[in-house]
C-alpha positions in Angstrom: 1.8 14.2 14.4 4.5 11.9 16.1 4.9 9.1 13.1 4.1 8.9 9.6 2.9 5.3 8.4 3.1 4.5 4.6 1.3 1.8 3.0 3.3 0.3 0.0 1.5 -1.0 -3.0 -0.2 1.8 -5.1 0.7 4.3 -2.2 4.7 4.5 -2.7 4.4 3.5 -6.2 2.2 2.4 -8.8 3.0 -1.3 -8.5 -0.5 -2.7 -9.7 0.3 -2.9 -13.1 3.8 -4.6 -12.5 1.6 -7.2 -10.3 -0.9 -7.7 -13.0 1.9 -8.6 -15.7 3.6 -10.8 -12.9 0.3 -12.7 -12.2 -0.2 -13.2 -16.1 3.4 -14.4 -16.5 3.0 -16.8 -13.8 -0.4 -18.2 -15.2 1.5 -18.9 -18.5 4.6 -20.4 -16.9 2.3 -22.9 -15.3 0.2 -23.5 -18.3 -3.0 -21.8 -17.1 -5.1 -20.3 -19.7 -6.2 -17.2 -17.6 -5.2 -13.7 -18.5 -6.4 -10.9 -16.3 -7.0 -7.5 -18.1 -6.7 -4.0 -16.1 -10.5 -4.1 -15.8 -10.9 -7.5 -14.3 -7.7 -6.9 -12.1 -9.4 -3.7 -11.0 -12.3 -5.7 -9.6 -10.1 -8.5 -7.9 -8.2 -5.9 -5.9 -11.4 -5.6 -3.7 -10.0 -9.0 -2.5 -7.0 -8.3 -0.3 -4.0 -10.3 -0.7 -2.6 -12.1 -3.8 -3.0 -15.5 -2.7 -6.7 -14.7 -1.6 -7.2 -13.1 -5.1 -6.1 -16.2 -6.9 -8.3 -18.5 -4.9 -11.1 -16.0 -5.2 -10.9 -15.9 -9.1 -10.4 -19.8 -9.0 -13.4 -20.3 -7.2 -15.4 -18.2 -9.7 -14.1 -19.5 -12.7 -13.5 -23.1 -11.8 -15.6 -24.1 -8.7 -15.2 -27.6 -8.9 -11.5 -27.6 -9.6 -10.9 -25.2 -6.7 -12.1 -27.8 -4.2 -9.7 -30.3 -2.7 -6.9 -30.8 -0.4 -4.2 -29.7 -2.8 -5.9 -26.2 -3.3 -3.7 -24.2 -0.8 -0.6 -25.8 -2.2 -1.5 -25.0 -5.9 -2.2 -21.4 -4.9 1.0 -21.1 -2.7 3.1 -22.4 -5.9 1.4 -20.3 -8.3 1.9 -17.3 -6.0 5.6 -17.9 -5.4 6.0 -18.1 -9.2 4.2 -14.6 -9.5 6.3 -13.1 -6.6 9.3 -14.1 -8.8 8.3 -12.5 -11.8 7.2 -9.3 -9.8 10.6 -8.9 -8.0 12.4 -9.2 -11.5 10.4 -6.7 -12.9 10.4 -4.1 -10.1 14.2 -4.7 -9.2 15.0 -3.0 -12.3 13.5 0.2 -10.9 10.1 1.4 -10.6 9.6 5.4 -10.2 8.1 6.2 -6.5 4.9 8.3 -6.8 5.3 12.2 -6.8 6.0 13.6 -3.3 6.9 10.3 -1.7 10.7 10.4 -1.7 10.3 14.2 -0.5 7.9 13.6 2.0 10.1 10.7 3.6 13.2 12.9 3.4 11.3 15.6 5.3 10.3 13.4 7.9 13.7 11.8 8.6 15.3 15.2 8.6 12.6 16.5 11.2 13.3 13.3 13.2 9.7 12.0 12.8 9.7 8.3 12.7 8.6 6.9 9.1 6.9 3.3 9.2 5.7 0.9 6.8 2.3 -1.1 7.2 1.8 -3.6 4.3 0.5 -6.9 4.1 2.5 -7.8 0.8 5.5 -10.2 1.2 9.0 -8.9 2.2 10.6 -9.6 -1.2 8.3 -7.1 -2.9 8.9 -4.6 -0.4 12.6 -5.0 -0.6 12.3 -5.5 -4.5 10.6 -1.7 -4.8 12.6 0.0 -2.2 16.0 -1.0 -2.5 16.4 0.4 -6.0 14.4 3.6 -4.8 16.6 4.3 -1.6 19.8 2.2 -2.1 21.3 -0.9 -0.2 20.5 0.9 3.2 16.9 1.7 2.5 15.8 0.0 5.8 17.3 2.7 7.7 14.9 5.3 6.4 12.1 3.3 8.5 11.6 3.0 11.9 9.3 0.2 11.8 8.6 -2.3 9.1 5.5 -4.7 9.3 4.6 -7.0 6.3 2.8 -9.9 5.3 5.2 -12.1 7.4 5.1 -10.1 10.4 1.2 -9.2 10.1 -0.5 -12.0 8.0 -4.0 -11.0 8.3 -5.0 -8.9 5.4 -6.3 -5.3 5.3 -9.1 -4.3 5.8 -8.3 -5.8 9.4 -6.2 -3.6 11.5 -3.6 -6.1 12.6 -0.7 -4.6 10.8 -1.3 -1.1 11.7 -1.7 -2.1 15.3 1.6 -4.3 14.8 3.3 -1.0 13.8 1.8 1.0 16.5 3.0 -1.6 19.2 6.4 -1.3 17.9 6.3 2.6 17.7 5.0 2.6 21.2 2.4 5.0 20.1 -1.3 5.3 19.9 -3.3 5.5 16.7 -4.2 9.3 17.1 -0.4 10.0 17.5 0.2 8.9 14.0 -1.2 9.7 10.5 -1.2 7.1 7.6 -1.2 7.3 4.0 -3.1 4.7 2.0 -4.5 4.5 -1.5 -7.2 1.9 -1.2 -10.7 1.4 0.7 -9.3 -1.8 2.4 -6.3 0.0 3.6 -8.2 3.1 4.6 -10.5 0.8 6.8 -7.5 -0.9 8.3 -6.0 2.5 9.3 -9.2 4.0 10.7 -9.9 0.6 12.6 -6.5 1.3 14.2 -7.6 4.9 15.2 -5.2 6.4 12.8 -6.0 9.4 10.7 -5.3 8.9 7.2 -4.7 10.5 3.8 -5.7 9.0 0.8 -3.7 9.1 -2.6 -5.7 7.1 -5.1 -4.5 5.7 -8.2 -6.2 4.4 -11.6 -7.1 1.0 -9.7 -8.7 2.6 -6.6 -10.0 5.9 -7.8 -13.6 4.4 -7.7 -13.3 3.2 -4.0 -15.3 4.9 -1.3 -13.0 6.9 1.0 -15.5 8.0 3.9 -13.5 8.9 6.8 -10.2 10.0 5.1 -8.7 13.5 6.1 -8.3 14.3 2.4 -8.4 12.4 -0.9 -5.6 13.3 -3.4 -4.4 12.0 -6.9 -0.8 12.3 -5.2 1.3 13.9 -2.8 2.6 16.3 -5.3 6.0 17.9 -5.6 7.0 21.6 -6.6 7.8 20.3 -10.3 4.8 18.0 -10.2 1.9 20.1 -8.4 -1.5 18.8 -7.6 -4.2 20.1 -9.8 -6.8 20.6 -7.0 -6.7 22.9 -4.0 -5.3 21.6 -0.6 -7.1 22.7 2.4 -4.9 24.9 4.8 -2.1 24.5 2.3 -0.1 27.6 0.7 1.0 25.5 -2.3 -0.4 22.5 -4.4 2.0 19.8 -2.9 1.7 17.9 0.6 4.3 18.6 3.1 5.1 17.9 6.8 3.3 21.3 7.6 0.1 20.4 5.7 -0.1 17.0 7.3 0.4 18.5 10.8 -2.5 21.2 10.1 -4.7 18.1 8.9 -3.8 15.9 12.0 -4.7 18.7 14.5 -8.0 19.2 12.8 -8.7 15.6 13.6 -8.0 16.4 17.4 -10.0 19.3 17.5 -13.0 17.4 15.7 -12.4 14.6 18.6 -12.3 17.2 21.4 
């Protein structure tokens, strides 16, 4: 394993509730009578991308209103307001999921490049990681690809292929950490073995092809309840990731 690649939303932190609240705040600000609850938003997360999610919902609930030359401009405007609300919320600090900081620290200390592969906006990434890692947070990551550098959404593999090009590595040389079916499909399509850490919004997704599916990465003070394959303890460390990664190479051979 020569590099570790992280998704952002739902993987580094439980951000989806903040996204949901930001959408509803944006709807109220622009005078829309929409209000998404957790059940609806869980279903909408099957649609990759915030703007795409807005457009999908609009065409379902108001198909006649969703047709017209100004549709894209309206979606862009509502999404920009949503992003502002999200950044305001997350900039106050949102805890990283168990094991994320420790595993990034381990990789940094071992000189293993850490990368980000997300199609969310750069503002969202900054809002989450600056409070978590400080003003020099970018130094923790060798490569950062986001919704500006890689606008085609997952499950397309574009963002992962962009990361691989910048790392100058093959997919099989790396390991990805994802939380969703779309993310898994994107990583696998780029040839990257993938560990899943599901969350409340993605626990019902299909994760066929993942190396292992876990509730989180765990920490010594927050161990995972389930047994980990080929691990001496109940949290994910570099040693475990390397064992799982080597297993994929043996299977390929």
